[in-house]
ChimeraX commands (.cxc) that place a marker at each C-alpha (Angstrom):
marker #1 position 104.81,213.94,-80.01 radius 0.5
marker #1 position 103.15,212.34,-82.87 radius 0.5
marker #1 position 100.41,210.65,-80.55 radius 0.5
marker #1 position 99.34,213.67,-78.84 radius 0.5
marker #1 position 98.89,215.27,-82.37 radius 0.5
marker #1 position 97.09,212.11,-83.28 radius 0.5
marker #1 position 94.63,212.38,-80.32 radius 0.5
marker #1 position 94.26,216.01,-81.02 radius 0.5
marker #1 position 93.38,215.71,-84.26 radius 0.5
marker #1 position 91.14,212.67,-83.32 radius 0.5
marker #1 position 89.64,215.13,-80.51 radius 0.5
marker #1 position 88.88,217.89,-83.12 radius 0.5
marker #1 position 87.63,215.40,-85.70 radius 0.5
marker #1 position 85.00,213.85,-83.17 radius 0.5
marker #1 position 84.19,217.51,-82.17 radius 0.5
marker #1 position 83.60,218.72,-85.70 radius 0.5
marker #1 position 81.79,215.53,-86.64 radius 0.5
marker #1 position 79.53,216.43,-83.82 radius 0.5
marker #1 position 78.46,219.87,-84.71 radius 0.5
marker #1 position 77.94,218.62,-87.70 radius 0.5
marker #1 position 75.11,216.09,-86.40 radius 0.5
marker #1 position 73.54,218.62,-84.36 radius 0.5
marker #1 position 73.49,220.71,-87.68 radius 0.5
marker #1 position 71.57,217.81,-89.16 radius 0.5
marker #1 position 69.09,217.19,-86.86 radius 0.5
marker #1 position 68.51,220.53,-85.88 radius 0.5
marker #1 position 67.37,220.81,-89.94 radius 0.5
marker #1 position 65.59,217.48,-89.82 radius 0.5
marker #1 position 63.39,218.52,-86.70 radius 0.5
marker #1 position 62.24,222.23,-88.38 radius 0.5
marker #1 position 61.63,220.37,-91.31 radius 0.5
marker #1 position 59.69,217.83,-89.26 radius 0.5
marker #1 position 57.38,220.15,-87.93 radius 0.5
marker #1 position 56.84,222.61,-90.93 radius 0.5
marker #1 position 55.95,219.60,-92.70 radius 0.5
marker #1 position 53.27,218.67,-89.75 radius 0.5
marker #1 position 52.09,221.97,-89.68 radius 0.5
marker #1 position 51.85,221.80,-93.72 radius 0.5
marker #1 position 49.01,218.62,-93.19 radius 0.5
marker #1 position 47.09,221.45,-90.50 radius 0.5
marker #1 position 47.39,223.52,-93.27 radius 0.5
marker #1 position 45.49,221.19,-95.56 radius 0.5
marker #1 position 42.89,220.50,-93.14 radius 0.5
marker #1 position 41.79,223.47,-92.39 radius 0.5
marker #1 position 42.28,224.92,-95.75 radius 0.5
marker #1 position 39.24,222.40,-96.27 radius 0.5
marker #1 position 37.11,223.63,-93.58 radius 0.5
marker #1 position 37.78,226.96,-94.69 radius 0.5
marker #1 position 36.58,225.33,-98.26 radius 0.5
marker #1 position 33.28,223.92,-96.81 radius 0.5
marker #1 position 31.69,227.01,-95.07 radius 0.5
marker #1 position 31.04,228.75,-97.62 radius 0.5
marker #1 position 29.06,225.90,-98.99 radius 0.5
marker #1 position 27.26,225.35,-95.67 radius 0.5
marker #1 position 26.34,229.13,-95.91 radius 0.5
marker #1 position 24.84,229.16,-98.98 radius 0.5
marker #1 position 22.93,225.89,-98.64 radius 0.5
marker #1 position 21.33,227.85,-95.32 radius 0.5
marker #1 position 21.10,231.00,-97.01 radius 0.5
marker #1 position 17.79,230.08,-98.51 radius 0.5
marker #1 position 16.33,228.81,-95.01 radius 0.5
marker #1 position 17.29,231.25,-92.66 radius 0.5
marker #1 position 16.85,234.51,-94.40 radius 0.5
marker #1 position 16.47,236.92,-91.53 radius 0.5
marker #1 position 19.63,235.60,-89.93 radius 0.5
marker #1 position 22.02,237.51,-92.33 radius 0.5
marker #1 position 24.15,238.63,-89.63 radius 0.5
marker #1 position 24.83,235.29,-88.42 radius 0.5
marker #1 position 25.75,234.60,-91.93 radius 0.5
marker #1 position 28.05,237.38,-92.44 radius 0.5
marker #1 position 30.18,236.81,-89.16 radius 0.5
marker #1 position 30.91,233.59,-90.04 radius 0.5
marker #1 position 31.83,234.40,-93.38 radius 0.5
marker #1 position 34.04,237.19,-91.83 radius 0.5
marker #1 position 35.03,235.21,-88.96 radius 0.5
marker #1 position 36.35,232.34,-91.88 radius 0.5
marker #1 position 37.98,235.19,-94.28 radius 0.5
marker #1 position 39.96,236.16,-91.70 radius 0.5
marker #1 position 40.63,232.76,-90.10 radius 0.5
marker #1 position 42.58,232.19,-94.15 radius 0.5
marker #1 position 44.39,235.16,-94.04 radius 0.5
marker #1 position 45.94,234.39,-90.52 radius 0.5
marker #1 position 46.36,230.46,-91.71 radius 0.5
marker #1 position 48.47,231.84,-94.59 radius 0.5
marker #1 position 50.73,234.10,-92.61 radius 0.5
marker #1 position 51.41,230.76,-90.12 radius 0.5
marker #1 position 52.01,228.96,-92.94 radius 0.5
marker #1 position 54.58,231.58,-94.26 radius 0.5
marker #1 position 56.40,230.40,-90.90 radius 0.5
marker #1 position 55.33,227.88,-88.59 radius 0.5
marker #1 position 58.13,228.83,-86.12 radius 0.5
marker #1 position 56.67,232.57,-85.27 radius 0.5
marker #1 position 55.12,232.43,-82.06 radius 0.5
marker #1 position 52.85,235.64,-83.15 radius 0.5
marker #1 position 51.34,234.19,-86.23 radius 0.5
marker #1 position 50.38,230.85,-84.88 radius 0.5
marker #1 position 48.77,233.33,-81.81 radius 0.5
marker #1 position 46.77,235.06,-84.31 radius 0.5
marker #1 position 45.68,232.27,-85.95 radius 0.5
marker #1 position 44.81,230.32,-82.87 radius 0.5
marker #1 position 42.91,233.84,-82.18 radius 0.5
marker #1 position 40.93,234.11,-86.18 radius 0.5
marker #1 position 40.13,229.79,-84.94 radius 0.5
marker #1 position 38.50,230.76,-81.56 radius 0.5
marker #1 position 36.58,233.44,-83.23 radius 0.5
marker #1 position 35.66,230.96,-86.66 radius 0.5
marker #1 position 34.74,228.48,-83.66 radius 0.5
marker #1 position 32.45,230.77,-82.08 radius 0.5
marker #1 position 30.98,231.86,-85.24 radius 0.5
marker #1 position 29.96,228.92,-86.18 radius 0.5
marker #1 position 28.28,227.57,-83.09 radius 0.5
marker #1 position 26.44,230.50,-83.35 radius 0.5
marker #1 position 25.03,229.40,-86.36 radius 0.5
marker #1 position 24.53,225.76,-85.11 radius 0.5
marker #1 position 22.07,227.21,-82.75 radius 0.5
marker #1 position 20.54,229.14,-85.65 radius 0.5
marker #1 position 20.36,226.30,-87.63 radius 0.5
marker #1 position 18.45,224.56,-84.74 radius 0.5
marker #1 position 14.93,226.44,-84.97 radius 0.5
marker #1 position 14.55,225.39,-88.85 radius 0.5
marker #1 position 13.41,222.15,-89.06 radius 0.5
marker #1 position 13.86,222.21,-93.22 radius 0.5
marker #1 position 17.25,223.09,-93.24 radius 0.5
marker #1 position 18.18,220.21,-90.66 radius 0.5
marker #1 position 16.34,217.48,-93.04 radius 0.5
marker #1 position 18.06,219.35,-95.92 radius 0.5
marker #1 position 20.50,216.50,-97.76 radius 0.5
marker #1 position 23.22,219.03,-98.52 radius 0.5
marker #1 position 23.35,220.47,-95.04 radius 0.5
marker #1 position 23.59,216.55,-93.60 radius 0.5
marker #1 position 26.82,215.68,-96.16 radius 0.5
marker #1 position 28.41,219.10,-95.31 radius 0.5
marker #1 position 27.95,218.39,-91.21 radius 0.5
marker #1 position 29.19,214.92,-92.11 radius 0.5
marker #1 position 32.45,216.62,-94.02 radius 0.5
marker #1 position 32.75,219.18,-91.72 radius 0.5
marker #1 position 32.92,216.99,-88.57 radius 0.5
marker #1 position 35.32,214.78,-89.95 radius 0.5
marker #1 position 38.22,217.43,-91.25 radius 0.5
marker #1 position 37.76,218.77,-87.72 radius 0.5
marker #1 position 38.72,215.43,-86.34 radius 0.5
marker #1 position 41.92,215.43,-88.90 radius 0.5
marker #1 position 42.66,219.10,-87.99 radius 0.5
marker #1 position 42.95,217.61,-84.57 radius 0.5
marker #1 position 45.10,214.42,-85.45 radius 0.5
marker #1 position 46.86,217.01,-87.58 radius 0.5
marker #1 position 47.90,219.72,-85.10 radius 0.5
marker #1 position 48.69,217.02,-82.01 radius 0.5
marker #1 position 51.12,215.52,-85.10 radius 0.5
marker #1 position 52.68,219.09,-85.14 radius 0.5
marker #1 position 52.67,219.75,-81.48 radius 0.5
marker #1 position 54.71,216.44,-80.89 radius 0.5
marker #1 position 57.44,217.45,-83.72 radius 0.5
marker #1 position 57.19,221.00,-81.89 radius 0.5
marker #1 position 58.17,219.56,-78.67 radius 0.5
marker #1 position 61.01,217.41,-80.11 radius 0.5
marker #1 position 62.29,220.36,-81.81 radius 0.5
marker #1 position 62.18,222.64,-78.88 radius 0.5
marker #1 position 63.72,220.10,-76.55 radius 0.5
marker #1 position 66.22,219.13,-78.73 radius 0.5
marker #1 position 67.85,222.44,-79.26 radius 0.5
marker #1 position 67.36,223.26,-75.35 radius 0.5
marker #1 position 69.17,220.40,-74.49 radius 0.5
marker #1 position 72.77,220.47,-73.71 radius 0.5
marker #1 position 75.00,220.92,-75.44 radius 0.5
marker #1 position 72.92,221.61,-78.63 radius 0.5
marker #1 position 71.64,225.17,-76.81 radius 0.5
marker #1 position 75.38,226.28,-77.37 radius 0.5
marker #1 position 74.86,225.05,-81.08 radius 0.5
marker #1 position 71.26,226.15,-82.28 radius 0.5
marker #1 position 71.44,229.85,-82.24 radius 0.5
marker #1 position 75.14,230.05,-84.40 radius 0.5
marker #1 position 72.51,227.62,-86.49 radius 0.5
marker #1 position 70.20,229.81,-86.94 radius 0.5
marker #1 position 68.00,228.19,-84.67 radius 0.5
marker #1 position 67.48,230.93,-81.79 radius 0.5
marker #1 position 63.86,231.09,-81.24 radius 0.5
marker #1 position 61.19,228.34,-80.03 radius 0.5
marker #1 position 58.78,227.10,-82.11 radius 0.5
marker #1 position 55.47,227.68,-80.48 radius 0.5
marker #1 position 53.06,225.14,-79.73 radius 0.5
marker #1 position 49.46,224.78,-81.82 radius 0.5
marker #1 position 47.18,225.26,-78.51 radius 0.5
marker #1 position 43.88,226.94,-79.02 radius 0.5
marker #1 position 42.03,228.90,-76.22 radius 0.5
marker #1 position 38.99,227.38,-75.61 radius 0.5
marker #1 position 40.19,224.31,-75.95 radius 0.5
marker #1 position 36.97,222.48,-75.00 radius 0.5
marker #1 position 34.98,224.53,-77.89 radius 0.5
marker #1 position 38.03,224.27,-80.15 radius 0.5
marker #1 position 38.95,220.80,-80.44 radius 0.5
marker #1 position 35.81,219.37,-80.41 radius 0.5
marker #1 position 34.31,218.70,-83.80 radius 0.5
marker #1 position 31.27,221.20,-84.67 radius 0.5
marker #1 position 27.96,219.68,-84.10 radius 0.5
marker #1 position 26.06,220.46,-86.12 radius 0.5
marker #1 position 22.48,218.59,-85.75 radius 0.5
marker #1 position 20.15,218.25,-88.09 radius 0.5
marker link #1:1,2 radius 0.2
marker link #1:2,3 radius 0.2
marker link #1:3,4 radius 0.2
marker link #1:4,5 radius 0.2
marker link #1:5,6 radius 0.2
marker link #1:6,7 radius 0.2
marker link #1:7,8 radius 0.2
marker link #1:8,9 radius 0.2
marker link #1:9,10 radius 0.2
marker link #1:10,11 radius 0.2
marker link #1:11,12 radius 0.2
marker link #1:12,13 radius 0.2
marker link #1:13,14 radius 0.2
marker link #1:14,15 radius 0.2
marker link #1:15,16 radius 0.2
marker link #1:16,17 radius 0.2
marker link #1:17,18 radius 0.2
marker link #1:18,19 radius 0.2
marker link #1:19,20 radius 0.2
marker link #1:20,21 radius 0.2
marker link #1:21,22 radius 0.2
marker link #1:22,23 radius 0.2
marker link #1:23,24 radius 0.2
marker link #1:24,25 radius 0.2
marker link #1:25,26 radius 0.2
marker link #1:26,27 radius 0.2
marker link #1:27,28 radius 0.2
marker link #1:28,29 radius 0.2
marker link #1:29,30 radius 0.2
marker link #1:30,31 radius 0.2
marker link #1:31,32 radius 0.2
marker link #1:32,33 radius 0.2
marker link #1:33,34 radius 0.2
marker link #1:34,35 radius 0.2
marker link #1:35,36 radius 0.2
marker link #1:36,37 radius 0.2
marker link #1:37,38 radius 0.2
marker link #1:38,39 radius 0.2
marker link #1:39,40 radius 0.2
marker link #1:40,41 radius 0.2
marker link #1:41,42 radius 0.2
marker link #1:42,43 radius 0.2
marker link #1:43,44 radius 0.2
marker link #1:44,45 radius 0.2
marker link #1:45,46 radius 0.2
marker link #1:46,47 radius 0.2
marker link #1:47,48 radius 0.2
marker link #1:48,49 radius 0.2
marker link #1:49,50 radius 0.2
marker link #1:50,51 radius 0.2
marker link #1:51,52 radius 0.2
marker link #1:52,53 radius 0.2
marker link #1:53,54 radius 0.2
marker link #1:54,55 radius 0.2
marker link #1:55,56 radius 0.2
marker link #1:56,57 radius 0.2
marker link #1:57,58 radius 0.2
marker link #1:58,59 radius 0.2
marker link #1:59,60 radius 0.2
marker link #1:60,61 radius 0.2
marker link #1:61,62 radius 0.2
marker link #1:62,63 radius 0.2
marker link #1:63,64 radius 0.2
marker link #1:64,65 radius 0.2
marker link #1:65,66 radius 0.2
marker link #1:66,67 radius 0.2
marker link #1:67,68 radius 0.2
marker link #1:68,69 radius 0.2
marker link #1:69,70 radius 0.2
marker link #1:70,71 radius 0.2
marker link #1:71,72 radius 0.2
marker link #1:72,73 radius 0.2
marker link #1:73,74 radius 0.2
marker link #1:74,75 radius 0.2
marker link #1:75,76 radius 0.2
marker link #1:76,77 radius 0.2
marker link #1:77,78 radius 0.2
marker link #1:78,79 radius 0.2
marker link #1:79,80 radius 0.2
marker link #1:80,81 radius 0.2
marker link #1:81,82 radius 0.2
marker link #1:82,83 radius 0.2
marker link #1:83,84 radius 0.2
marker link #1:84,85 radius 0.2
marker link #1:85,86 radius 0.2
marker link #1:86,87 radius 0.2
marker link #1:87,88 radius 0.2
marker link #1:88,89 radius 0.2
marker link #1:89,90 radius 0.2
marker link #1:90,91 radius 0.2
marker link #1:91,92 radius 0.2
marker link #1:92,93 radius 0.2
marker link #1:93,94 radius 0.2
marker link #1:94,95 radius 0.2
marker link #1:95,96 radius 0.2
marker link #1:96,97 radius 0.2
marker link #1:97,98 radius 0.2
marker link #1:98,99 radius 0.2
marker link #1:99,100 radius 0.2
marker link #1:100,101 radius 0.2
marker link #1:101,102 radius 0.2
marker link #1:102,103 radius 0.2
marker link #1:103,104 radius 0.2
marker link #1:104,105 radius 0.2
marker link #1:105,106 radius 0.2
marker link #1:106,107 radius 0.2
marker link #1:107,108 radius 0.2
marker link #1:108,109 radius 0.2
marker link #1:109,110 radius 0.2
marker link #1:110,111 radius 0.2
marker link #1:111,112 radius 0.2
marker link #1:112,113 radius 0.2
marker link #1:113,114 radius 0.2
marker link #1:114,115 radius 0.2
marker link #1:115,116 radius 0.2
marker link #1:116,117 radius 0.2
marker link #1:117,118 radius 0.2
marker link #1:118,119 radius 0.2
marker link #1:119,120 radius 0.2
marker link #1:120,121 radius 0.2
marker link #1:121,122 radius 0.2
marker link #1:122,123 radius 0.2
marker link #1:123,124 radius 0.2
marker link #1:124,125 radius 0.2
marker link #1:125,126 radius 0.2
marker link #1:126,127 radius 0.2
marker link #1:127,128 radius 0.2
marker link #1:128,129 radius 0.2
marker link #1:129,130 radius 0.2
marker link #1:130,131 radius 0.2
marker link #1:131,132 radius 0.2
marker link #1:132,133 radius 0.2
marker link #1:133,134 radius 0.2
marker link #1:134,135 radius 0.2
marker link #1:135,136 radius 0.2
marker link #1:136,137 radius 0.2
marker link #1:137,138 radius 0.2
marker link #1:138,139 radius 0.2
marker link #1:139,140 radius 0.2
marker link #1:140,141 radius 0.2
marker link #1:141,142 radius 0.2
marker link #1:142,143 radius 0.2
marker link #1:143,144 radius 0.2
marker link #1:144,145 radius 0.2
marker link #1:145,146 radius 0.2
marker link #1:146,147 radius 0.2
marker link #1:147,148 radius 0.2
marker link #1:148,149 radius 0.2
marker link #1:149,150 radius 0.2
marker link #1:150,151 radius 0.2
marker link #1:151,152 radius 0.2
marker link #1:152,153 radius 0.2
marker link #1:153,154 radius 0.2
marker link #1:154,155 radius 0.2
marker link #1:155,156 radius 0.2
marker link #1:156,157 radius 0.2
marker link #1:157,158 radius 0.2
marker link #1:158,159 radius 0.2
marker link #1:159,160 radius 0.2
marker link #1:160,161 radius 0.2
marker link #1:161,162 radius 0.2
marker link #1:162,163 radius 0.2
marker link #1:163,164 radius 0.2
marker link #1:164,165 radius 0.2
marker link #1:165,166 radius 0.2
marker link #1:166,167 radius 0.2
marker link #1:167,168 radius 0.2
marker link #1:168,169 radius 0.2
marker link #1:169,170 radius 0.2
marker link #1:170,171 radius 0.2
marker link #1:171,172 radius 0.2
marker link #1:172,173 radius 0.2
marker link #1:173,174 radius 0.2
marker link #1:174,175 radius 0.2
marker link #1:175,176 radius 0.2
marker link #1:176,177 radius 0.2
marker link #1:177,178 radius 0.2
marker link #1:178,179 radius 0.2
marker link #1:179,180 radius 0.2
marker link #1:180,181 radius 0.2
marker link #1:181,182 radius 0.2
marker link #1:182,183 radius 0.2
marker link #1:183,184 radius 0.2
marker link #1:184,185 radius 0.2
marker link #1:185,186 radius 0.2
marker link #1:186,187 radius 0.2
marker link #1:187,188 radius 0.2
marker link #1:188,189 radius 0.2
marker link #1:189,190 radius 0.2
marker link #1:190,191 radius 0.2
marker link #1:191,192 radius 0.2
marker link #1:192,193 radius 0.2
marker link #1:193,194 radius 0.2
marker link #1:194,195 radius 0.2
marker link #1:195,196 radius 0.2
marker link #1:196,197 radius 0.2
marker link #1:197,198 radius 0.2
view
């Protein structure tokens, strides 16, 4: 009788420790992907901060291209707003999707801006534009690496919470929804660093 009680208590203790381990791992993986998104946020903010300087430098040279400049500014502001929403809840699929869409529009506006700049040799030779171009290219590379790290952390989180038996405990611990990967719609356009040639 005593041995049966001891065995039952040991089994119950093992189950409790296992559930605690599942909970702790879910929390750790959740925090890791949120931290990885914070790294993307830092780089995207840097990118968004560089764009007004780029536009300011270009304004004096391409006075007749006001529409192009305004499109870049509007796309940058929209992307910055979507970044704030996504940063508030990096696991929210809708917020990530909105960020992807806004960033895609910004990339398109920057491509149009780059094509317009090709027609202005004085602008291409401007030292400030060359420096801003280098910084923007460097930032794009950092964004790409940060996005890859984020997606890796999201996959680790989703795989663990979808595996057996954590799949039973995850909803009880507030981890019901999967985190979303940050995959841009037009990966060739977005993933490649913007080509601002001078």
